[in-house]
VOTIBA-495084 format. One record per residue (C-alpha): x, y, z; residue number from 1. Coordinates in steps of 0.02 Angstrom, whole numbers, always signed. Layout:
{{X,Y,Z},NUM}
...
***
This chain:
{{+718,+9647,-251},1}
{{+745,+9490,-148},2}
{{+791,+9328,-234},3}
{{+830,+9154,-171},4}
{{+1016,+9187,-153},5}
{{+985,+9340,-43},6}
{{+850,+9251,+56},7}
{{+961,+9099,+90},8}
{{+1113,+9202,+141},9}
{{+1029,+9349,+231},10}
{{+840,+9358,+251},11}
{{+815,+9186,+330},12}
{{+927,+9237,+476},13}
{{+839,+9401,+519},14}
{{+804,+9415,+704},15}
{{+938,+9287,+752},16}
{{+1098,+9326,+845},17}
{{+1267,+9252,+796},18}
{{+1251,+9097,+907},19}
{{+1075,+9063,+845},20}
{{+1134,+9075,+664},21}
{{+1274,+8950,+701},22}
{{+1150,+8831,+784},23}
{{+1032,+8848,+636},24}
{{+1173,+8806,+515},25}
{{+1223,+8655,+621},26}
{{+1044,+8594,+617},27}
{{+1034,+8615,+428},28}
{{+1196,+8518,+411},29}
{{+1126,+8376,+518},30}
{{+970,+8371,+408},31}
{{+1081,+8352,+254},32}
{{+1169,+8206,+339},33}
{{+1003,+8122,+376},34}
{{+948,+8142,+195},35}
{{+1109,+8066,+130},36}
{{+1095,+7922,+252},37}
{{+918,+7881,+195},38}
{{+964,+7899,+11},39}
{{+1087,+7752,+4},40}
{{+1191,+7839,-130},41}
{{+1332,+7740,-211},42}
{{+1495,+7818,-273},43}
{{+1452,+7786,-456},44}
{{+1271,+7848,-447},45}
{{+1198,+7992,-544},46}
{{+1115,+8101,-413},47}
{{+1011,+8259,-434},48}
{{+999,+8391,-298},49}
{{+832,+8471,-341},50}
{{+820,+8654,-293},51}
{{+1000,+8643,-233},52}
{{+1010,+8821,-167},53}
{{+1186,+8847,-100},54}
{{+1229,+8664,-134},55}
{{+1243,+8591,+41},56}
{{+1177,+8420,-12},57}
{{+1259,+8411,-183},58}
{{+1430,+8463,-118},59}
{{+1430,+8328,+15},60}
{{+1387,+8198,-117},61}
{{+1515,+8266,-239},62}
{{+1654,+8253,-109},63}
{{+1603,+8076,-61},64}
{{+1595,+8013,-241},65}
{{+1771,+8077,-283},66}
{{+1728,+8100,-466},67}
{{+1662,+7923,-493},68}
{{+1479,+7975,-506},69}
{{+1382,+8123,-572},70}
{{+1301,+8255,-461},71}
{{+1174,+8370,-543},72}
{{+1148,+8539,-460},73}
{{+975,+8599,-515},74}
{{+905,+8769,-469},75}
{{+807,+8909,-552},76}
{{+910,+9044,-466},77}
{{+1068,+9085,-564},78}
{{+1154,+9168,-416},79}
{{+1132,+9010,-312},80}
{{+1210,+8907,-451},81}
{{+1355,+9030,-466},82}
{{+1385,+9007,-280},83}
{{+1382,+8818,-301},84}
{{+1512,+8832,-438},85}
{{+1622,+8940,-327},86}
{{+1614,+8812,-188},87}
{{+1653,+8671,-309},88}
{{+1803,+8769,-371},89}
{{+1861,+8795,-191},90}
{{+1857,+8606,-169},91}
{{+1967,+8593,-325},92}
{{+1843,+8474,-407},93}
{{+1831,+8485,-596},94}
{{+1730,+8331,-646},95}
{{+1585,+8222,-591},96}
{{+1453,+8357,-586},97}
{{+1331,+8458,-692},98}
{{+1253,+8630,-663},99}
{{+1073,+8650,-726},100}
{{+980,+8816,-721},101}
{{+801,+8756,-727},102}
{{+634,+8748,-639},103}
{{+595,+8580,-557},104}
{{+433,+8568,-656},105}
{{+528,+8561,-821},106}
{{+692,+8470,-797},107}
{{+798,+8458,-957},108}
{{+848,+8276,-932},109}
{{+797,+8115,-1018},110}
{{+677,+7988,-944},111}
{{+750,+7865,-818},112}
{{+911,+7966,-802},113}
{{+955,+7976,-615},114}
{{+988,+7845,-482},115}
{{+943,+7955,-334},116}
{{+850,+8116,-297},117}
{{+882,+8226,-145},118}
{{+776,+8376,-100},119}
{{+775,+8496,+47},120}
{{+632,+8619,+75},121}
{{+586,+8642,-107},122}
{{+411,+8572,-135},123}
{{+347,+8689,+1},124}
{{+382,+8833,-118},125}
{{+307,+8751,-273},126}
{{+128,+8795,-318},127}
{{+94,+8641,-425},128}
{{+175,+8506,-320},129}
{{+101,+8362,-419},130}
{{+173,+8430,-582},131}
{{+346,+8448,-504},132}
{{+343,+8276,-424},133}
{{+284,+8197,-587},134}
{{+432,+8276,-676},135}
{{+552,+8212,-544},136}
{{+473,+8039,-557},137}
{{+498,+8043,-747},138}
{{+687,+8069,-738},139}
{{+713,+7934,-604},140}
{{+772,+7760,-652},141}
{{+672,+7610,-594},142}
{{+719,+7553,-419},143}
{{+789,+7725,-378},144}
{{+759,+7819,-215},145}
{{+700,+7995,-178},146}
{{+731,+8074,-8},147}
{{+643,+8238,+26},148}
{{+640,+8351,+180},149}
{{+500,+8478,+194},150}
{{+431,+8599,+324},151}
{{+251,+8563,+372},152}
{{+201,+8739,+423},153}
{{+15,+8702,+426},154}
{{+46,+8599,+584},155}
{{+140,+8738,+677},156}
{{+62,+8841,+816},157}
{{-12,+9007,+765},158}
{{+66,+9163,+841},159}
{{-89,+9204,+942},160}
{{-69,+9037,+1033},161}
{{+91,+9096,+1118},162}
{{+21,+9265,+1174},163}
{{-56,+9310,+1343},164}
{{-245,+9285,+1348},165}
{{-281,+9468,+1379},166}
{{-191,+9516,+1218},167}
{{-282,+9381,+1119},168}
{{-449,+9445,+1184},169}
{{-408,+9629,+1156},170}
{{-349,+9598,+978},171}
{{-461,+9450,+934},172}
{{-476,+9508,+753},173}
{{-293,+9460,+724},174}
{{-330,+9284,+786},175}
{{-466,+9275,+655},176}
{{-349,+9343,+520},177}
{{-218,+9211,+564},178}
{{-349,+9074,+546},179}
{{-394,+9139,+373},180}
{{-211,+9150,+323},181}
{{-169,+8975,+387},182}
{{-315,+8901,+290},183}
{{-270,+8983,+125},184}
{{-259,+8836,+4},185}
{{-179,+8947,-129},186}
{{-23,+8969,-20},187}
{{+105,+8836,-66},188}
{{+180,+8843,+109},189}
{{+16,+8802,+195},190}
{{-89,+8695,+78},191}
{{-24,+8525,+133},192}
{{+7,+8416,+286},193}
{{+85,+8246,+322},194}
{{-62,+8151,+247},195}
{{-78,+8252,+88},196}
{{+110,+8238,+57},197}
{{+97,+8048,+67},198}
{{-54,+8048,-48},199}
{{+35,+8161,-172},200}
{{+183,+8044,-187},201}
{{+65,+7897,-207},202}
{{-37,+7983,-344},203}
{{+121,+8018,-444},204}
{{+169,+7833,-439},205}
{{+296,+7814,-300},206}
{{+301,+7656,-194},207}
{{+358,+7611,-18},208}
{{+324,+7788,+41},209}
{{+381,+7829,+216},210}
{{+342,+7991,+308},211}
{{+455,+8022,+457},212}
{{+402,+8168,+565},213}
{{+537,+8284,+630},214}
{{+497,+8415,+762},215}
{{+621,+8554,+799},216}
{{+596,+8629,+973},217}
{{+662,+8805,+998},218}
{{+678,+8886,+1170},219}
{{+704,+9073,+1160},220}
{{+705,+9231,+1262},221}
{{+593,+9355,+1171},222}
{{+663,+9524,+1122},223}
{{+605,+9661,+1004},224}
{{+703,+9593,+856},225}
{{+624,+9422,+872},226}
{{+448,+9495,+873},227}
{{+490,+9606,+724},228}
{{+554,+9454,+629},229}
{{+390,+9360,+660},230}
{{+294,+9496,+572},231}
{{+418,+9568,+445},232}
{{+524,+9423,+382},233}
{{+463,+9347,+220},234}
{{+456,+9156,+222},235}
{{+519,+9155,+42},236}
{{+567,+9284,-90},237}
{{+398,+9271,-176},238}
{{+293,+9271,-17},239}
{{+219,+9408,+90},240}
{{+269,+9435,+270},241}
{{+136,+9412,+404},242}
{{+122,+9600,+423},243}
{{+94,+9620,+236},244}
{{-45,+9491,+246},245}
{{-125,+9583,+393},246}
{{-123,+9742,+286},247}
{{-259,+9660,+180},248}
{{-375,+9680,+330},249}
{{-314,+9824,+439},250}
{{-224,+9991,+431},251}
{{-37,+9988,+462},252}
{{-51,+10099,+617},253}
{{-167,+9973,+701},254}
{{-54,+9827,+655},255}
{{+96,+9920,+727},256}
{{-2,+9951,+886},257}
{{-37,+9764,+899},258}
{{+148,+9721,+871},259}
{{+202,+9847,+1004},260}
{{+77,+9774,+1128},261}
{{+148,+9601,+1095},262}
{{+323,+9667,+1132},263}
{{+263,+9740,+1297},264}
{{+169,+9580,+1341},265}
{{+304,+9449,+1312},266}
{{+470,+9542,+1305},267}
{{+607,+9455,+1407},268}
{{+497,+9301,+1429},269}
{{+558,+9127,+1385},270}
{{+448,+9034,+1262},271}
{{+455,+8867,+1173},272}
{{+408,+8849,+991},273}
{{+401,+8686,+896},274}
{{+424,+8686,+707},275}
{{+357,+8538,+610},276}
{{+453,+8452,+469},277}
{{+460,+8281,+389},278}
{{+570,+8167,+287},279}
{{+488,+8080,+139},280}
{{+575,+7926,+72},281}
{{+502,+7835,-78},282}
{{+550,+7724,-224},283}
{{+511,+7718,-409},284}
{{+479,+7535,-447},285}
{{+449,+7447,-613},286}
{{+271,+7399,-569},287}
{{+238,+7306,-732},288}
{{+389,+7193,-698},289}
{{+335,+7170,-518},290}
{{+160,+7118,-572},291}
{{+229,+6992,-698},292}
{{+346,+6916,-567},293}
{{+206,+6906,-440},294}
{{+102,+6803,-562},295}
{{+241,+6677,-597},296}
{{+211,+6514,-504},297}
{{+358,+6456,-395},298}
{{+319,+6274,-445},299}
***
C-alpha cells in the first residue's frame, strides 16, 4: 500500500528520467527558497512546517536558526517524520526543533503559539480546507505570517487538449469523462482555484492576503513511459489515477486501446505543458487592537 513517504520518494517521479528528476528537485528547492524569502523568518522565531513531508522547508530553517529558534516538523505520516529525524541527525543538530505526528486539522499546540507558518502543497490534499486553515490560524501569534505554496490543478490543460484532433474526435467520450472528472467538487485537488483560495483565507480571518501565480512550463519529448505516467500515476497516495477514474465509465480494454492510440499519435513529438501553482502570503492581525487604534484621534 502506498503512503506519503513512498509517494514522495518514488511514485511522484514515475515516467521521469534521471535528468528530469534532478531538474524537478532543483525546482522544488527553488520553491522552498521563495517561501522562506516571503516568510521573513527571524533566527529566534518559532516556525511550523505544516505537512513537512521529507522536511525540505523545516531543515533549511533549522540550519539557518542555528538552535536559537524552534522549528516544528508536523506531518501525519510517521515514515516522513522518521526521515526528517534522520536528516536532522545527519546535520548533527540536537536542539531547536520539535517533531509532531499529527493531522493539520487537529494540531496539538496552544493558541497563539507560532511566529511563522510555512506550507508546501498540503492544502491541495486536504478535504476540509477551511477546518485546516482555521486550526493553523488558531496556533498563530498576532502579526505572524503564513506562506503557502499550492498547485492549482483546476487551471491546468486537460489531456485531450494536447492530443491530435482526429484522436479527440474518435474518442470524444474520454473528453467528456475528463470534463466530469475536472469538475468534481468532492476532489480536494480540483475543487478550488486562485479566487476560492483567496476567499478561503479571508473567511478564516487572515489579512493582507496576496496570491502570486506561478506557472511552470515543461517542454518534453513524448515517449511511452510519459504517456503511461499520465494515466497510471496517482496524484497522491489516497487518490485514483486517471485510468482508475476512467474505469468508472469504460472497460479496461477500451481504455488501453485509447492509451495505445495516444502513444501512436504523439510519440516522439515535442509538447509544452504548463502547470499552475501559486504562493499565498497572509498575516494574522489583532483586528480588535487595530480597530481601537484606528478610532483614536491624532489630535
